[in-house]
TORKOL-4160 file (C-alpha; in steps of 0.2 Angstrom, whole numbers, padded with zeros to 4 digits, m for minus):
136
<pt num="1" X="0581" Y="0520" Z="0530"/>
<pt num="2" X="0564" Y="0524" Z="0523"/>
<pt num="3" X="0552" Y="0512" Z="0515"/>
<pt num="4" X="0538" Y="0512" Z="0502"/>
<pt num="5" X="0526" Y="0511" Z="0516"/>
<pt num="6" X="0533" Y="0527" Z="0523"/>
<pt num="7" X="0532" Y="0535" Z="0506"/>
<pt num="8" X="0513" Y="0530" Z="0505"/>
<pt num="9" X="0509" Y="0536" Z="0522"/>
<pt num="10" X="0518" Y="0553" Z="0520"/>
<pt num="11" X="0511" Y="0556" Z="0502"/>
<pt num="12" X="0493" Y="0551" Z="0506"/>
<pt num="13" X="0493" Y="0563" Z="0522"/>
<pt num="14" X="0495" Y="0578" Z="0510"/>
<pt num="15" X="0479" Y="0586" Z="0504"/>
<pt num="16" X="0472" Y="0580" Z="0488"/>
<pt num="17" X="0485" Y="0566" Z="0485"/>
<pt num="18" X="0480" Y="0550" Z="0478"/>
<pt num="19" X="0489" Y="0534" Z="0474"/>
<pt num="20" X="0489" Y="0527" Z="0456"/>
<pt num="21" X="0496" Y="0511" Z="0449"/>
<pt num="22" X="0503" Y="0512" Z="0431"/>
<pt num="23" X="0515" Y="0522" Z="0421"/>
<pt num="24" X="0528" Y="0514" Z="0410"/>
<pt num="25" X="0533" Y="0502" Z="0424"/>
<pt num="26" X="0516" Y="0498" Z="0432"/>
<pt num="27" X="0523" Y="0504" Z="0449"/>
<pt num="28" X="0514" Y="0515" Z="0462"/>
<pt num="29" X="0514" Y="0534" Z="0460"/>
<pt num="30" X="0507" Y="0548" Z="0470"/>
<pt num="31" X="0498" Y="0563" Z="0462"/>
<pt num="32" X="0487" Y="0578" Z="0462"/>
<pt num="33" X="0475" Y="0583" Z="0449"/>
<pt num="34" X="0490" Y="0594" Z="0442"/>
<pt num="35" X="0502" Y="0579" Z="0440"/>
<pt num="36" X="0513" Y="0567" Z="0449"/>
<pt num="37" X="0523" Y="0572" Z="0464"/>
<pt num="38" X="0532" Y="0555" Z="0467"/>
<pt num="39" X="0533" Y="0538" Z="0459"/>
<pt num="40" X="0542" Y="0522" Z="0462"/>
<pt num="41" X="0555" Y="0520" Z="0448"/>
<pt num="42" X="0565" Y="0504" Z="0443"/>
<pt num="43" X="0578" Y="0504" Z="0429"/>
<pt num="44" X="0573" Y="0501" Z="0411"/>
<pt num="45" X="0585" Y="0492" Z="0400"/>
<pt num="46" X="0590" Y="0508" Z="0392"/>
<pt num="47" X="0594" Y="0516" Z="0409"/>
<pt num="48" X="0605" Y="0501" Z="0413"/>
<pt num="49" X="0615" Y="0503" Z="0397"/>
<pt num="50" X="0616" Y="0522" Z="0398"/>
<pt num="51" X="0623" Y="0521" Z="0416"/>
<pt num="52" X="0635" Y="0507" Z="0411"/>
<pt num="53" X="0641" Y="0518" Z="0397"/>
<pt num="54" X="0646" Y="0531" Z="0410"/>
<pt num="55" X="0653" Y="0519" Z="0423"/>
<pt num="56" X="0638" Y="0519" Z="0435"/>
<pt num="57" X="0625" Y="0506" Z="0440"/>
<pt num="58" X="0608" Y="0507" Z="0447"/>
<pt num="59" X="0608" Y="0506" Z="0466"/>
<pt num="60" X="0601" Y="0491" Z="0475"/>
<pt num="61" X="0584" Y="0494" Z="0485"/>
<pt num="62" X="0569" Y="0504" Z="0481"/>
<pt num="63" X="0570" Y="0520" Z="0471"/>
<pt num="64" X="0558" Y="0535" Z="0471"/>
<pt num="65" X="0557" Y="0548" Z="0458"/>
<pt num="66" X="0552" Y="0565" Z="0465"/>
<pt num="67" X="0548" Y="0582" Z="0456"/>
<pt num="68" X="0559" Y="0597" Z="0460"/>
<pt num="69" X="0556" Y="0615" Z="0456"/>
<pt num="70" X="0569" Y="0618" Z="0443"/>
<pt num="71" X="0585" Y="0611" Z="0435"/>
<pt num="72" X="0595" Y="0623" Z="0446"/>
<pt num="73" X="0587" Y="0616" Z="0461"/>
<pt num="74" X="0590" Y="0598" Z="0455"/>
<pt num="75" X="0609" Y="0602" Z="0452"/>
<pt num="76" X="0610" Y="0610" Z="0470"/>
<pt num="77" X="0601" Y="0595" Z="0478"/>
<pt num="78" X="0612" Y="0583" Z="0469"/>
<pt num="79" X="0628" Y="0592" Z="0475"/>
<pt num="80" X="0621" Y="0594" Z="0493"/>
<pt num="81" X="0614" Y="0576" Z="0495"/>
<pt num="82" X="0624" Y="0564" Z="0485"/>
<pt num="83" X="0622" Y="0549" Z="0497"/>
<pt num="84" X="0604" Y="0547" Z="0494"/>
<pt num="85" X="0600" Y="0557" Z="0478"/>
<pt num="86" X="0605" Y="0553" Z="0460"/>
<pt num="87" X="0599" Y="0556" Z="0442"/>
<pt num="88" X="0600" Y="0546" Z="0426"/>
<pt num="89" X="0602" Y="0552" Z="0408"/>
<pt num="90" X="0583" Y="0549" Z="0405"/>
<pt num="91" X="0580" Y="0563" Z="0417"/>
<pt num="92" X="0592" Y="0576" Z="0408"/>
<pt num="93" X="0583" Y="0592" Z="0406"/>
<pt num="94" X="0569" Y="0587" Z="0417"/>
<pt num="95" X="0566" Y="0594" Z="0435"/>
<pt num="96" X="0566" Y="0577" Z="0444"/>
<pt num="97" X="0577" Y="0567" Z="0455"/>
<pt num="98" X="0579" Y="0549" Z="0461"/>
<pt num="99" X="0579" Y="0545" Z="0479"/>
<pt num="100" X="0587" Y="0529" Z="0487"/>
<pt num="101" X="0575" Y="0525" Z="0500"/>
<pt num="102" X="0587" Y="0514" Z="0509"/>
<pt num="103" X="0599" Y="0529" Z="0511"/>
<pt num="104" X="0587" Y="0543" Z="0517"/>
<pt num="105" X="0579" Y="0544" Z="0534"/>
<pt num="106" X="0560" Y="0546" Z="0535"/>
<pt num="107" X="0560" Y="0564" Z="0541"/>
<pt num="108" X="0570" Y="0570" Z="0526"/>
<pt num="109" X="0559" Y="0560" Z="0515"/>
<pt num="110" X="0544" Y="0569" Z="0521"/>
<pt num="111" X="0552" Y="0585" Z="0517"/>
<pt num="112" X="0556" Y="0580" Z="0500"/>
<pt num="113" X="0539" Y="0573" Z="0496"/>
<pt num="114" X="0531" Y="0589" Z="0504"/>
<pt num="115" X="0542" Y="0600" Z="0493"/>
<pt num="116" X="0536" Y="0590" Z="0478"/>
<pt num="117" X="0518" Y="0592" Z="0483"/>
<pt num="118" X="0520" Y="0611" Z="0486"/>
<pt num="119" X="0525" Y="0612" Z="0467"/>
<pt num="120" X="0509" Y="0604" Z="0461"/>
<pt num="121" X="0496" Y="0609" Z="0475"/>
<pt num="122" X="0483" Y="0622" Z="0472"/>
<pt num="123" X="0489" Y="0639" Z="0479"/>
<pt num="124" X="0476" Y="0640" Z="0492"/>
<pt num="125" X="0479" Y="0622" Z="0498"/>
<pt num="126" X="0498" Y="0625" Z="0499"/>
<pt num="127" X="0496" Y="0641" Z="0508"/>
<pt num="128" X="0484" Y="0633" Z="0521"/>
<pt num="129" X="0496" Y="0618" Z="0523"/>
<pt num="130" X="0511" Y="0630" Z="0526"/>
<pt num="131" X="0501" Y="0641" Z="0538"/>
<pt num="132" X="0496" Y="0626" Z="0549"/>
<pt num="133" X="0514" Y="0622" Z="0551"/>
<pt num="134" X="0520" Y="0640" Z="0554"/>
<pt num="135" X="0530" Y="0640" Z="0538"/>
<pt num="136" X="0522" Y="0653" Z="0528"/>
């Protein structure tokens, strides 16, 4: 089980990431100059109605939105990790997923956040970060 404190620690350890408060929910988000990589996400009234219309409900616990590389990657991840990943109609056509923090372990969360960071990070920063970890 991961926590918001885990998200904060993981995200802020990545080069150039800052934490901001705001957005449409006023919740914490982590971003680079190029855009958000992760954000806390609670349900809106519209989300709850749309989910109810398809026989689903918002999960209990904290939920994190994360950026993914493409709609194809989004679909593949949803199929591979249904226990801790989900989406909502609001995200249709958008390369992002929702993560149930109470269902994901910290190590996997770190991978998900790092993947989101790599999408937005400057090329030289991403290349250096990968090389430091022997991943390039």
